[in-house]
N, CA, C, O and the ligand as a Tripos MOL2 file, in Angstrom:
@<TRIPOS>MOLECULE
protein
  301   299    76     0     0
PROTEIN
NO_CHARGES

@<TRIPOS>ATOM
      1 N           8.3450   13.5090   -6.7490 N.3       1 MET1
      2 CA          8.1710   12.1210   -5.7540 C.3       1 MET1
      3 C           8.0250   12.4400   -4.1990 C.2       1 MET1
      4 O           8.9580   12.9250   -3.5600 O.2       1 MET1
      5 N           6.7750   12.1310   -3.6290 N.am      2 LYS2
      6 CA          6.7070   12.3150   -2.2510 C.3       2 LYS2
      7 C           7.5330   11.4020   -1.5010 C.2       2 LYS2
      8 O           8.0640   10.3730   -1.9170 O.2       2 LYS2
      9 N           7.5790   11.9140   -0.3160 N.am      3 GLU3
     10 CA          8.2180   10.9560    0.5120 C.3       3 GLU3
     11 C           7.4880    9.8330    1.0120 C.2       3 GLU3
     12 O           6.2750   10.0070    1.1240 O.2       3 GLU3
     13 N           7.9670    8.6880    1.3480 N.am      4 LEU4
     14 CA          7.0900    7.6740    1.7170 C.3       4 LEU4
     15 C           6.0480    7.8980    2.9760 C.2       4 LEU4
     16 O           6.4430    8.3320    4.0580 O.2       4 LEU4
     17 N           4.8850    7.6060    2.7530 N.am      5 PRO5
     18 CA          4.1980    7.8850    4.0410 C.3       5 PRO5
     19 C           4.4900    7.4630    5.3490 C.2       5 PRO5
     20 O           4.6760    6.2510    5.4610 O.2       5 PRO5
     21 N           4.5600    7.9960    6.1480 N.am      6 THR6
     22 CA          4.9640    7.4250    7.6860 C.3       6 THR6
     23 C           3.6620    6.6280    8.3100 C.2       6 THR6
     24 O           2.5770    7.1820    8.4860 O.2       6 THR6
     25 N           3.9010    5.4020    8.5840 N.am      7 PHE7
     26 CA          2.8850    4.6320    9.2540 C.3       7 PHE7
     27 C           3.1180    4.7360   10.9050 C.2       7 PHE7
     28 O           4.1190    4.3570   11.5130 O.2       7 PHE7
     29 N           1.9930    5.3140   11.4290 N.am      8 LYS8
     30 CA          2.4020    5.5870   12.7540 C.3       8 LYS8
     31 C           2.6090    4.3550   13.6570 C.2       8 LYS8
     32 O           3.3470    4.4100   14.6410 O.2       8 LYS8
     33 N           1.9890    3.3220   13.3240 N.am      9 TYR9
     34 CA          2.1930    2.0190   13.9630 C.3       9 TYR9
     35 C           3.1970    1.1110   13.4000 C.2       9 TYR9
     36 O           3.6400    0.1210   13.9820 O.2       9 TYR9
     37 N           3.4880    1.4670   12.3660 N.am     10 ASN10
     38 CA          4.5600    0.6270   11.8510 C.3      10 ASN10
     39 C           5.5060    1.3040   10.9600 C.2      10 ASN10
     40 O           5.3840    1.2510    9.7370 O.2      10 ASN10
     41 N           6.6330    2.0660   11.6680 N.am     11 PRO11
     42 CA          7.1940    2.7860   11.1780 C.3      11 PRO11
     43 C           8.4870    2.2630   10.3270 C.2      11 PRO11
     44 O           9.1350    2.9660    9.5510 O.2      11 PRO11
     45 N           8.7420    0.8340   10.6410 N.am     12 ASN12
     46 CA          9.5420    0.1200    9.6750 C.3      12 ASN12
     47 C           8.7730   -0.7730    8.9010 C.2      12 ASN12
     48 O           8.8900   -1.9980    8.8760 O.2      12 ASN12
     49 N           7.9500   -0.0460    8.2500 N.am     13 ALA13
     50 CA          7.3020   -1.1840    7.2020 C.3      13 ALA13
     51 C           8.2550   -1.2940    6.0730 C.2      13 ALA13
     52 O           8.2730   -2.4460    5.6400 O.2      13 ALA13
     53 N           8.8610   -0.6800    5.5980 N.am     14 GLU14
     54 CA          9.8410   -0.9250    4.4350 C.3      14 GLU14
     55 C          10.6160   -2.1500    4.7400 C.2      14 GLU14
     56 O          10.6680   -3.1230    3.9880 O.2      14 GLU14
     57 N          11.3310   -2.0310    6.1060 N.am     15 ARG15
     58 CA         12.4220   -3.0010    6.5370 C.3      15 ARG15
     59 C          11.7440   -4.3160    6.8660 C.2      15 ARG15
     60 O          12.3080   -5.4080    6.8030 O.2      15 ARG15
     61 N          10.4800   -4.1150    7.2230 N.am     16 LEU16
     62 CA          9.5800   -5.4450    7.2420 C.3      16 LEU16
     63 C           9.1170   -6.3270    6.0980 C.2      16 LEU16
     64 O           8.5420   -7.4150    6.1010 O.2      16 LEU16
     65 N           9.5730   -5.4680    5.0350 N.am     17 GLY17
     66 CA          9.0580   -6.1910    3.5450 C.3      17 GLY17
     67 C           7.6240   -5.7950    3.2980 C.2      17 GLY17
     68 O           7.1560   -6.3990    2.3330 O.2      17 GLY17
     69 N           6.7880   -4.9610    3.8840 N.am     18 ILE18
     70 CA          5.6600   -4.5810    3.7590 C.3      18 ILE18
     71 C           5.6980   -3.5060    2.4690 C.2      18 ILE18
     72 O           4.8370   -3.5510    1.5890 O.2      18 ILE18
     73 N           6.4890   -2.8080    2.4630 N.am     19 LEU19
     74 CA          6.7270   -2.0920    1.3300 C.3      19 LEU19
     75 C           7.9410   -2.5030    0.4870 C.2      19 LEU19
     76 O           8.9950   -2.8240    1.0350 O.2      19 LEU19
     77 N           7.8210   -2.4960   -0.6090 N.am     20 LYS20
     78 CA          9.0160   -2.9370   -1.4680 C.3      20 LYS20
     79 C           9.3830   -1.8980   -2.4230 C.2      20 LYS20
     80 O           8.4660   -1.4630   -3.1200 O.2      20 LYS20
     81 N          10.8100   -1.3140   -2.6220 N.am     21 LYS21
     82 CA         11.0310   -0.3060   -3.5400 C.3      21 LYS21
     83 C          11.0810   -1.0280   -4.9800 C.2      21 LYS21
     84 O          11.8720   -1.8650   -5.4160 O.2      21 LYS21
     85 N          10.0670   -0.4700   -5.5060 N.am     22 GLU22
     86 CA          9.8230   -0.9940   -6.8710 C.3      22 GLU22
     87 C           8.8840   -0.1220   -7.6420 C.2      22 GLU22
     88 O           7.9060    0.3730   -7.0830 O.2      22 GLU22
     89 N           9.1690    0.1020   -9.0140 N.am     23 LYS23
     90 CA          8.3860    0.9060   -9.6790 C.3      23 LYS23
     91 C           7.2480    0.2540  -10.0900 C.2      23 LYS23
     92 O           7.2750   -0.8980  -10.5230 O.2      23 LYS23
     93 N           5.9920    1.0830   -9.9550 N.am     24 THR24
     94 CA          4.5920    0.6360  -10.1860 C.3      24 THR24
     95 C           3.8660    1.5940  -10.7140 C.2      24 THR24
     96 O           4.3350    2.7160  -10.5250 O.2      24 THR24
     97 N           2.7830    1.5420  -11.3720 N.am     25 THR25
     98 CA          1.7600    2.3660  -11.6790 C.3      25 THR25
     99 C           0.5300    1.9090  -10.9480 C.2      25 THR25
    100 O          -0.1260    0.9410  -11.3330 O.2      25 THR25
    101 N           0.2040    2.6810   -9.7950 N.am     26 CYS26
    102 CA         -0.7160    2.4000   -9.0210 C.3      26 CYS26
    103 C          -2.0520    2.1570   -9.4060 C.2      26 CYS26
    104 O          -2.5850    3.1080   -9.9770 O.2      26 CYS26
    105 N          -2.7260    1.1600   -9.2530 N.am     27 PRO27
    106 CA         -4.0330    0.8200   -9.9870 C.3      27 PRO27
    107 C          -5.1490    1.8150   -9.4260 C.2      27 PRO27
    108 O          -6.1480    2.1210  -10.0770 O.2      27 PRO27
    109 N          -4.8620    2.2910   -8.1290 N.am     28 VAL28
    110 CA         -5.8560    3.0420   -7.4800 C.3      28 VAL28
    111 C          -5.7440    4.6070   -7.8370 C.2      28 VAL28
    112 O          -6.6780    5.2350   -8.3350 O.2      28 VAL28
    113 N          -4.5110    5.1520   -7.5310 N.am     29 CYS29
    114 CA         -4.4080    6.4090   -7.9960 C.3      29 CYS29
    115 C          -4.1370    6.6930   -9.3440 C.2      29 CYS29
    116 O          -4.6270    7.6870   -9.8810 O.2      29 CYS29
    117 N          -3.4000    5.9100   -9.9380 N.am     30 GLY30
    118 CA         -3.0630    5.7970  -11.3850 C.3      30 GLY30
    119 C          -1.6540    6.5590  -11.3230 C.2      30 GLY30
    120 O          -1.2220    6.9680  -12.4010 O.2      30 GLY30
    121 N          -0.9410    6.7760  -10.2390 N.am     31 GLN31
    122 CA          0.3930    7.4190  -10.3150 C.3      31 GLN31
    123 C           1.5310    6.6830  -10.3040 C.2      31 GLN31
    124 O           1.5370    5.7130   -9.5460 O.2      31 GLN31
    125 N           2.6100    6.9270  -11.0330 N.am     32 ASP32
    126 CA          3.8960    6.3980  -10.9780 C.3      32 ASP32
    127 C           4.4070    6.4560   -9.7560 C.2      32 ASP32
    128 O           4.7010    7.5650   -9.3090 O.2      32 ASP32
    129 N           4.6010    5.3700   -9.0290 N.am     33 ARG33
    130 CA          5.4680    5.3120   -7.8180 C.3      33 ARG33
    131 C           6.6210    4.5290   -7.8220 C.2      33 ARG33
    132 O           6.8460    3.6910   -8.6950 O.2      33 ARG33
    133 N           7.5410    4.8250   -6.6580 N.am     34 ASN34
    134 CA          8.6840    3.9060   -6.4810 C.3      34 ASN34
    135 C           8.6480    2.8360   -5.3900 C.2      34 ASN34
    136 O           9.5540    2.0350   -5.1590 O.2      34 ASN34
    137 N           7.5510    2.9240   -4.7890 N.am     35 TYR35
    138 CA          7.1740    1.9920   -3.8360 C.3      35 TYR35
    139 C           5.9700    1.2120   -4.0440 C.2      35 TYR35
    140 O           5.0120    1.7900   -4.5570 O.2      35 TYR35
    141 N           5.8550   -0.1680   -3.6850 N.am     36 VAL36
    142 CA          4.7740   -1.0840   -3.8670 C.3      36 VAL36
    143 C           4.3780   -1.6980   -2.3900 C.2      36 VAL36
    144 O           5.2470   -2.1200   -1.6260 O.2      36 VAL36
    145 N           3.1400   -1.7030   -2.1080 N.am     37 TYR37
    146 CA          2.7430   -2.3790   -0.9970 C.3      37 TYR37
    147 C           2.6460   -4.0290   -1.0320 C.2      37 TYR37
    148 O           1.9390   -4.6350   -1.8370 O.2      37 TYR37
    149 N           3.2990   -4.5220   -0.2380 N.am     38 GLN38
    150 CA          3.5940   -5.9960   -0.5260 C.3      38 GLN38
    151 C           2.5430   -6.8940    0.4460 C.2      38 GLN38
    152 O           2.3690   -8.1060    0.3240 O.2      38 GLN38
    153 N           2.0710   -6.2700    1.1590 N.am     39 GLY39
    154 CA          1.1660   -7.0080    2.4330 C.3      39 GLY39
    155 C           0.0580   -7.5820    1.6740 C.2      39 GLY39
    156 O          -0.3310   -7.2510    0.5530 O.2      39 GLY39
    157 N          -0.4520   -8.6080    2.5490 N.am     40 PRO40
    158 CA         -1.7510   -9.1510    2.0350 C.3      40 PRO40
    159 C          -3.0470   -8.3880    1.9900 C.2      40 PRO40
    160 O          -3.3880   -7.6560    2.9200 O.2      40 PRO40
    161 N          -3.8560   -8.5850    0.7680 N.am     41 PHE41
    162 CA         -4.8800   -7.8600    0.4140 C.3      41 PHE41
    163 C          -5.8940   -8.8190    0.0350 C.2      41 PHE41
    164 O          -5.8490   -9.5510   -0.9530 O.2      41 PHE41
    165 N          -6.8380   -8.7540    0.9240 N.am     42 TYR42
    166 CA         -8.1250   -9.6900    0.6220 C.3      42 TYR42
    167 C          -9.2050   -9.0570    0.0130 C.2      42 TYR42
    168 O         -10.0020   -8.4110    0.6940 O.2      42 TYR42
    169 N          -9.3310   -9.1810   -1.3110 N.am     43 CYS43
    170 CA        -10.4860   -8.7320   -2.0600 C.3      43 CYS43
    171 C         -10.3890   -9.6120   -3.3130 C.2      43 CYS43
    172 O         -10.4830  -10.8340   -3.1970 O.2      43 CYS43
    173 N         -10.2150   -9.0650   -4.4330 N.am     44 ILE44
    174 CA        -10.0860   -9.5700   -5.6470 C.3      44 ILE44
    175 C          -8.6770   -9.9990   -5.8290 C.2      44 ILE44
    176 O          -7.7400   -9.3850   -5.3180 O.2      44 ILE44
    177 N          -8.5300  -11.1250   -6.6070 N.am     45 ASP45
    178 CA         -7.0630  -11.7090   -6.7760 C.3      45 ASP45
    179 C          -6.0610  -10.7000   -7.4440 C.2      45 ASP45
    180 O          -4.9820  -10.5010   -6.8850 O.2      45 ASP45
    181 N          -6.3220  -10.1550   -8.4320 N.am     46 GLU46
    182 CA         -5.1620   -9.5280   -9.3510 C.3      46 GLU46
    183 C          -4.8750   -8.3260   -9.0330 C.2      46 GLU46
    184 O          -4.4760   -7.5680   -9.9160 O.2      46 GLU46
    185 N          -5.0070   -7.8940   -7.7460 N.am     47 VAL47
    186 CA         -4.5940   -6.3650   -7.4930 C.3      47 VAL47
    187 C          -3.1080   -6.4360   -7.1490 C.2      47 VAL47
    188 O          -2.6900   -7.1160   -6.2120 O.2      47 VAL47
    189 N          -2.3780   -5.7500   -7.8970 N.am     48 GLU48
    190 CA         -0.9880   -5.7170   -7.7540 C.3      48 GLU48
    191 C          -0.5940   -4.2770   -7.8460 C.2      48 GLU48
    192 O          -1.2740   -3.4880   -8.5030 O.2      48 GLU48
    193 N           0.6250   -3.8660   -7.1250 N.am     49 GLY49
    194 CA          1.1270   -2.7400   -7.5620 C.3      49 GLY49
    195 C           0.4210   -1.3940   -6.7700 C.2      49 GLY49
    196 O           0.7040   -0.2600   -7.1560 O.2      49 GLY49
    197 N          -0.3330   -1.5740   -5.8570 N.am     50 ILE50
    198 CA         -0.9020   -0.6270   -5.1330 C.3      50 ILE50
    199 C           0.1790   -0.2590   -4.0420 C.2      50 ILE50
    200 O           0.8060   -1.0190   -3.3030 O.2      50 ILE50
    201 N           0.2400    1.6190   -4.1830 N.am     51 CYS51
    202 CA          1.0910    2.2490   -3.6330 C.3      51 CYS51
    203 C           0.8240    2.3110   -2.3050 C.2      51 CYS51
    204 O          -0.3020    1.9520   -1.9600 O.2      51 CYS51
    205 N           1.6740    2.7220   -1.3810 N.am     52 PRO52
    206 CA          1.7740    2.8440   -0.0050 C.3      52 PRO52
    207 C           0.8190    4.0740    0.3590 C.2      52 PRO52
    208 O           0.1210    4.1380    1.3710 O.2      52 PRO52
    209 N           0.9040    4.9460   -0.5480 N.am     53 TRP53
    210 CA         -0.0120    6.1810   -0.1130 C.3      53 TRP53
    211 C          -1.7620    6.0380   -0.1330 C.2      53 TRP53
    212 O          -2.5760    6.7870    0.4070 O.2      53 TRP53
    213 N          -1.9860    4.9240   -0.8710 N.am     54 CYS54
    214 CA         -3.3740    4.3220   -1.1500 C.3      54 CYS54
    215 C          -3.5980    3.6700   -0.1310 C.2      54 CYS54
    216 O          -4.7670    3.7360    0.2500 O.2      54 CYS54
    217 N          -2.7540    2.9060    0.6120 N.am     55 ILE55
    218 CA         -2.8870    2.3000    1.6460 C.3      55 ILE55
    219 C          -3.0650    3.3190    2.8380 C.2      55 ILE55
    220 O          -4.0750    3.2960    3.5430 O.2      55 ILE55
    221 N          -2.2620    4.0160    2.9860 N.am     56 LYS56
    222 CA         -2.3010    5.0570    4.1780 C.3      56 LYS56
    223 C          -3.4700    5.7900    4.2400 C.2      56 LYS56
    224 O          -3.9780    5.9820    5.3450 O.2      56 LYS56
    225 N          -4.0600    6.2990    3.0850 N.am     57 ASP57
    226 CA         -5.3270    6.9970    3.0470 C.3      57 ASP57
    227 C          -6.6080    6.2860    3.0750 C.2      57 ASP57
    228 O          -7.6570    6.9190    3.1950 O.2      57 ASP57
    229 N          -6.5890    5.0200    2.9740 N.am     58 GLY58
    230 CA         -7.6280    4.1060    2.7920 C.3      58 GLY58
    231 C          -8.3630    4.0580    1.4080 C.2      58 GLY58
    232 O          -9.4020    3.4110    1.2720 O.2      58 GLY58
    233 N          -7.7410    4.8240    0.3030 N.am     59 SER59
    234 CA         -8.4960    4.5300   -0.7560 C.3      59 SER59
    235 C          -8.4300    3.3330   -1.4250 C.2      59 SER59
    236 O          -9.4140    2.9910   -2.0800 O.2      59 SER59
    237 N          -7.3360    2.5440   -1.3810 N.am     60 ALA60
    238 CA         -7.3260    1.1920   -1.7800 C.3      60 ALA60
    239 C          -8.2570    0.1370   -1.2760 C.2      60 ALA60
    240 O          -8.7520   -0.7570   -1.9620 O.2      60 ALA60
    241 N          -8.4330    0.3370   -0.0370 N.am     61 ALA61
    242 CA         -9.4910   -0.6560    0.6250 C.3      61 ALA61
    243 C         -10.6930   -0.3410    0.1010 C.2      61 ALA61
    244 O         -11.4710   -1.2380   -0.2270 O.2      61 ALA61
    245 N         -11.0360    1.1110   -0.0600 N.am     62 LYS62
    246 CA        -12.3550    1.7070   -0.4260 C.3      62 LYS62
    247 C         -12.6560    1.2560   -1.9900 C.2      62 LYS62
    248 O         -13.7500    0.7700   -2.2780 O.2      62 LYS62
    249 N         -11.6850    1.4320   -2.9190 N.am     63 LYS63
    250 CA        -11.8660    1.1270   -4.1680 C.3      63 LYS63
    251 C         -12.2590   -0.3290   -4.3760 C.2      63 LYS63
    252 O         -13.2040   -0.6690   -5.0880 O.2      63 LYS63
    253 N         -11.4650   -1.1710   -3.7010 N.am     64 TYR64
    254 CA        -11.6050   -2.6260   -3.8980 C.3      64 TYR64
    255 C         -12.5490   -3.2890   -2.9430 C.2      64 TYR64
    256 O         -12.8300   -4.4860   -3.0110 O.2      64 TYR64
    257 N         -13.0490   -2.4200   -2.0070 N.am     65 ASP65
    258 CA        -13.9290   -3.0410   -0.9990 C.3      65 ASP65
    259 C         -13.2710   -4.0170   -0.2810 C.2      65 ASP65
    260 O         -14.0380   -4.8310    0.2320 O.2      65 ASP65
    261 N         -12.0470   -4.2060   -0.0710 N.am     66 GLY66
    262 CA        -11.2000   -5.1730    0.5430 C.3      66 GLY66
    263 C         -10.6240   -5.0200    1.8200 C.2      66 GLY66
    264 O         -10.7830   -3.9280    2.3660 O.2      66 GLY66
    265 N          -9.9990   -5.8780    2.3930 N.am     67 GLU67
    266 CA         -9.2870   -5.8430    3.6720 C.3      67 GLU67
    267 C          -7.8260   -5.8960    3.9160 C.2      67 GLU67
    268 O          -7.3300   -6.9390    3.4900 O.2      67 GLU67
    269 N          -7.0740   -5.1610    4.4210 N.am     68 PHE68
    270 CA         -5.6360   -5.4860    4.6180 C.3      68 PHE68
    271 C          -5.6610   -6.1210    5.9770 C.2      68 PHE68
    272 O          -6.1870   -5.6750    6.9970 O.2      68 PHE68
    273 N          -4.9620   -7.3030    5.8030 N.am     69 GLN69
    274 CA         -4.8660   -8.1150    7.1040 C.3      69 GLN69
    275 C          -4.0750   -7.3560    8.4100 C.2      69 GLN69
    276 O          -4.3150   -7.4560    9.6130 O.2      69 GLN69
    277 N          -3.1590   -6.6500    7.7850 N.am     70 ASP70
    278 CA         -2.7140   -5.6730    8.8630 C.3      70 ASP70
    279 C          -2.9910   -4.2920    8.6750 C.2      70 ASP70
    280 O          -2.0770   -3.4850    8.8470 O.2      70 ASP70
    281 N          -4.3000   -3.8480    8.2930 N.am     71 ALA71
    282 CA         -4.5180   -2.4960    8.3670 C.3      71 ALA71
    283 C          -4.3770   -1.5960    9.5210 C.2      71 ALA71
    284 O          -4.1370   -0.3900    9.4740 O.2      71 ALA71
    285 N          -4.5720   -2.3950   10.6570 N.am     72 ALA72
    286 CA         -4.3100   -1.7090   11.9650 C.3      72 ALA72
    287 C          -3.0680   -1.2160   12.2800 C.2      72 ALA72
    288 O          -3.0020   -0.0710   12.7270 O.2      72 ALA72
    289 N          -1.9850   -1.9240   12.1180 N.am     73 PRO73
    290 CA         -0.6960   -1.4030   12.3230 C.3      73 PRO73
    291 C          -0.2440   -0.4950   11.3060 C.2      73 PRO73
    292 O           0.6920    0.2640   11.5580 O.2      73 PRO73
    293 N          -0.9330   -0.4880    9.9350 N.am     74 LEU74
    294 CA         -0.6510    0.3930    8.8710 C.3      74 LEU74
    295 C          -1.3530    1.9220    8.9160 C.2      74 LEU74
    296 O          -1.3520    2.6670    7.9360 O.2      74 LEU74
    297 N          -1.9220    2.2490   10.1480 N.am     75 LYS75
    298 CA         -2.6160    3.4750   10.0220 C.3      75 LYS75
    299 C          -2.0010    4.4500   10.8330 C.2      75 LYS75
    300 O          -2.4500    5.5950   10.8700 O.2      75 LYS75
    301 ZN         -1.8710    4.7000   -5.2640 Zn       76 ZN76
@<TRIPOS>BOND
     1     1     2 1
     2     2     3 1
     3     3     4 2
     4     3     5 am
     5     5     6 1
     6     6     7 1
     7     7     8 2
     8     7     9 am
     9     9    10 1
    10    10    11 1
    11    11    12 2
    12    11    13 am
    13    13    14 1
    14    14    15 1
    15    15    16 2
    16    15    17 am
    17    17    18 1
    18    18    19 1
    19    19    20 2
    20    19    21 am
    21    21    22 1
    22    22    23 1
    23    23    24 2
    24    23    25 am
    25    25    26 1
    26    26    27 1
    27    27    28 2
    28    27    29 am
    29    29    30 1
    30    30    31 1
    31    31    32 2
    32    31    33 am
    33    33    34 1
    34    34    35 1
    35    35    36 2
    36    35    37 am
    37    37    38 1
    38    38    39 1
    39    39    40 2
    40    39    41 am
    41    41    42 1
    42    42    43 1
    43    43    44 2
    44    43    45 am
    45    45    46 1
    46    46    47 1
    47    47    48 2
    48    47    49 am
    49    49    50 1
    50    50    51 1
    51    51    52 2
    52    51    53 am
    53    53    54 1
    54    54    55 1
    55    55    56 2
    56    55    57 am
    57    57    58 1
    58    58    59 1
    59    59    60 2
    60    59    61 am
    61    61    62 1
    62    62    63 1
    63    63    64 2
    64    63    65 am
    65    65    66 1
    66    66    67 1
    67    67    68 2
    68    67    69 am
    69    69    70 1
    70    70    71 1
    71    71    72 2
    72    71    73 am
    73    73    74 1
    74    74    75 1
    75    75    76 2
    76    75    77 am
    77    77    78 1
    78    78    79 1
    79    79    80 2
    80    79    81 am
    81    81    82 1
    82    82    83 1
    83    83    84 2
    84    83    85 am
    85    85    86 1
    86    86    87 1
    87    87    88 2
    88    87    89 am
    89    89    90 1
    90    90    91 1
    91    91    92 2
    92    91    93 am
    93    93    94 1
    94    94    95 1
    95    95    96 2
    96    95    97 am
    97    97    98 1
    98    98    99 1
    99    99   100 2
   100    99   101 am
   101   101   102 1
   102   102   103 1
   103   103   104 2
   104   103   105 am
   105   105   106 1
   106   106   107 1
   107   107   108 2
   108   107   109 am
   109   109   110 1
   110   110   111 1
   111   111   112 2
   112   111   113 am
   113   113   114 1
   114   114   115 1
   115   115   116 2
   116   115   117 am
   117   117   118 1
   118   118   119 1
   119   119   120 2
   120   119   121 am
   121   121   122 1
   122   122   123 1
   123   123   124 2
   124   123   125 am
   125   125   126 1
   126   126   127 1
   127   127   128 2
   128   127   129 am
   129   129   130 1
   130   130   131 1
   131   131   132 2
   132   131   133 am
   133   133   134 1
   134   134   135 1
   135   135   136 2
   136   135   137 am
   137   137   138 1
   138   138   139 1
   139   139   140 2
   140   139   141 am
   141   141   142 1
   142   142   143 1
   143   143   144 2
   144   143   145 am
   145   145   146 1
   146   146   147 1
   147   147   148 2
   148   147   149 am
   149   149   150 1
   150   150   151 1
   151   151   152 2
   152   151   153 am
   153   153   154 1
   154   154   155 1
   155   155   156 2
   156   155   157 am
   157   157   158 1
   158   158   159 1
   159   159   160 2
   160   159   161 am
   161   161   162 1
   162   162   163 1
   163   163   164 2
   164   163   165 am
   165   165   166 1
   166   166   167 1
   167   167   168 2
   168   167   169 am
   169   169   170 1
   170   170   171 1
   171   171   172 2
   172   171   173 am
   173   173   174 1
   174   174   175 1
   175   175   176 2
   176   175   177 am
   177   177   178 1
   178   178   179 1
   179   179   180 2
   180   179   181 am
   181   181   182 1
   182   182   183 1
   183   183   184 2
   184   183   185 am
   185   185   186 1
   186   186   187 1
   187   187   188 2
   188   187   189 am
   189   189   190 1
   190   190   191 1
   191   191   192 2
   192   191   193 am
   193   193   194 1
   194   194   195 1
   195   195   196 2
   196   195   197 am
   197   197   198 1
   198   198   199 1
   199   199   200 2
   200   199   201 am
   201   201   202 1
   202   202   203 1
   203   203   204 2
   204   203   205 am
   205   205   206 1
   206   206   207 1
   207   207   208 2
   208   207   209 am
   209   209   210 1
   210   210   211 1
   211   211   212 2
   212   211   213 am
   213   213   214 1
   214   214   215 1
   215   215   216 2
   216   215   217 am
   217   217   218 1
   218   218   219 1
   219   219   220 2
   220   219   221 am
   221   221   222 1
   222   222   223 1
   223   223   224 2
   224   223   225 am
   225   225   226 1
   226   226   227 1
   227   227   228 2
   228   227   229 am
   229   229   230 1
   230   230   231 1
   231   231   232 2
   232   231   233 am
   233   233   234 1
   234   234   235 1
   235   235   236 2
   236   235   237 am
   237   237   238 1
   238   238   239 1
   239   239   240 2
   240   239   241 am
   241   241   242 1
   242   242   243 1
   243   243   244 2
   244   243   245 am
   245   245   246 1
   246   246   247 1
   247   247   248 2
   248   247   249 am
   249   249   250 1
   250   250   251 1
   251   251   252 2
   252   251   253 am
   253   253   254 1
   254   254   255 1
   255   255   256 2
   256   255   257 am
   257   257   258 1
   258   258   259 1
   259   259   260 2
   260   259   261 am
   261   261   262 1
   262   262   263 1
   263   263   264 2
   264   263   265 am
   265   265   266 1
   266   266   267 1
   267   267   268 2
   268   267   269 am
   269   269   270 1
   270   270   271 1
   271   271   272 2
   272   271   273 am
   273   273   274 1
   274   274   275 1
   275   275   276 2
   276   275   277 am
   277   277   278 1
   278   278   279 1
   279   279   280 2
   280   279   281 am
   281   281   282 1
   282   282   283 1
   283   283   284 2
   284   283   285 am
   285   285   286 1
   286   286   287 1
   287   287   288 2
   288   287   289 am
   289   289   290 1
   290   290   291 1
   291   291   292 2
   292   291   293 am
   293   293   294 1
   294   294   295 1
   295   295   296 2
   296   295   297 am
   297   297   298 1
   298   298   299 1
   299   299   300 2
@<TRIPOS>SUBSTRUCTURE
     1 MET1         2 RESIDUE 1 A MET
     2 LYS2         6 RESIDUE 1 A LYS
     3 GLU3        10 RESIDUE 1 A GLU
     4 LEU4        14 RESIDUE 1 A LEU
     5 PRO5        18 RESIDUE 1 A PRO
     6 THR6        22 RESIDUE 1 A THR
     7 PHE7        26 RESIDUE 1 A PHE
     8 LYS8        30 RESIDUE 1 A LYS
     9 TYR9        34 RESIDUE 1 A TYR
    10 ASN10       38 RESIDUE 1 A ASN
    11 PRO11       42 RESIDUE 1 A PRO
    12 ASN12       46 RESIDUE 1 A ASN
    13 ALA13       50 RESIDUE 1 A ALA
    14 GLU14       54 RESIDUE 1 A GLU
    15 ARG15       58 RESIDUE 1 A ARG
    16 LEU16       62 RESIDUE 1 A LEU
    17 GLY17       66 RESIDUE 1 A GLY
    18 ILE18       70 RESIDUE 1 A ILE
    19 LEU19       74 RESIDUE 1 A LEU
    20 LYS20       78 RESIDUE 1 A LYS
    21 LYS21       82 RESIDUE 1 A LYS
    22 GLU22       86 RESIDUE 1 A GLU
    23 LYS23       90 RESIDUE 1 A LYS
    24 THR24       94 RESIDUE 1 A THR
    25 THR25       98 RESIDUE 1 A THR
    26 CYS26      102 RESIDUE 1 A CYS
    27 PRO27      106 RESIDUE 1 A PRO
    28 VAL28      110 RESIDUE 1 A VAL
    29 CYS29      114 RESIDUE 1 A CYS
    30 GLY30      118 RESIDUE 1 A GLY
    31 GLN31      122 RESIDUE 1 A GLN
    32 ASP32      126 RESIDUE 1 A ASP
    33 ARG33      130 RESIDUE 1 A ARG
    34 ASN34      134 RESIDUE 1 A ASN
    35 TYR35      138 RESIDUE 1 A TYR
    36 VAL36      142 RESIDUE 1 A VAL
    37 TYR37      146 RESIDUE 1 A TYR
    38 GLN38      150 RESIDUE 1 A GLN
    39 GLY39      154 RESIDUE 1 A GLY
    40 PRO40      158 RESIDUE 1 A PRO
    41 PHE41      162 RESIDUE 1 A PHE
    42 TYR42      166 RESIDUE 1 A TYR
    43 CYS43      170 RESIDUE 1 A CYS
    44 ILE44      174 RESIDUE 1 A ILE
    45 ASP45      178 RESIDUE 1 A ASP
    46 GLU46      182 RESIDUE 1 A GLU
    47 VAL47      186 RESIDUE 1 A VAL
    48 GLU48      190 RESIDUE 1 A GLU
    49 GLY49      194 RESIDUE 1 A GLY
    50 ILE50      198 RESIDUE 1 A ILE
    51 CYS51      202 RESIDUE 1 A CYS
    52 PRO52      206 RESIDUE 1 A PRO
    53 TRP53      210 RESIDUE 1 A TRP
    54 CYS54      214 RESIDUE 1 A CYS
    55 ILE55      218 RESIDUE 1 A ILE
    56 LYS56      222 RESIDUE 1 A LYS
    57 ASP57      226 RESIDUE 1 A ASP
    58 GLY58      230 RESIDUE 1 A GLY
    59 SER59      234 RESIDUE 1 A SER
    60 ALA60      238 RESIDUE 1 A ALA
    61 ALA61      242 RESIDUE 1 A ALA
    62 LYS62      246 RESIDUE 1 A LYS
    63 LYS63      250 RESIDUE 1 A LYS
    64 TYR64      254 RESIDUE 1 A TYR
    65 ASP65      258 RESIDUE 1 A ASP
    66 GLY66      262 RESIDUE 1 A GLY
    67 GLU67      266 RESIDUE 1 A GLU
    68 PHE68      270 RESIDUE 1 A PHE
    69 GLN69      274 RESIDUE 1 A GLN
    70 ASP70      278 RESIDUE 1 A ASP
    71 ALA71      282 RESIDUE 1 A ALA
    72 ALA72      286 RESIDUE 1 A ALA
    73 PRO73      290 RESIDUE 1 A PRO
    74 LEU74      294 RESIDUE 1 A LEU
    75 LYS75      298 RESIDUE 1 A LYS
    76 ZN76       301 GROUP 0 **** ****
């Protein structure tokens, strides 16, 4: 298990509730993760369980062609 990615502009993402410690199988990378991204995601409705790593590297937004409301502070 990798360490949580560090979000340069939002180092307290977990404390702020953007990341939640919860088991998931990320629909983007297909990996089992222990953290879930909890922030808003505007694209299709039923996307859940995206891991913070896919948020961090942009692959979640790319896959779903969506936007994260707080994408800026999470880069
Ligand atoms: Zn992922």
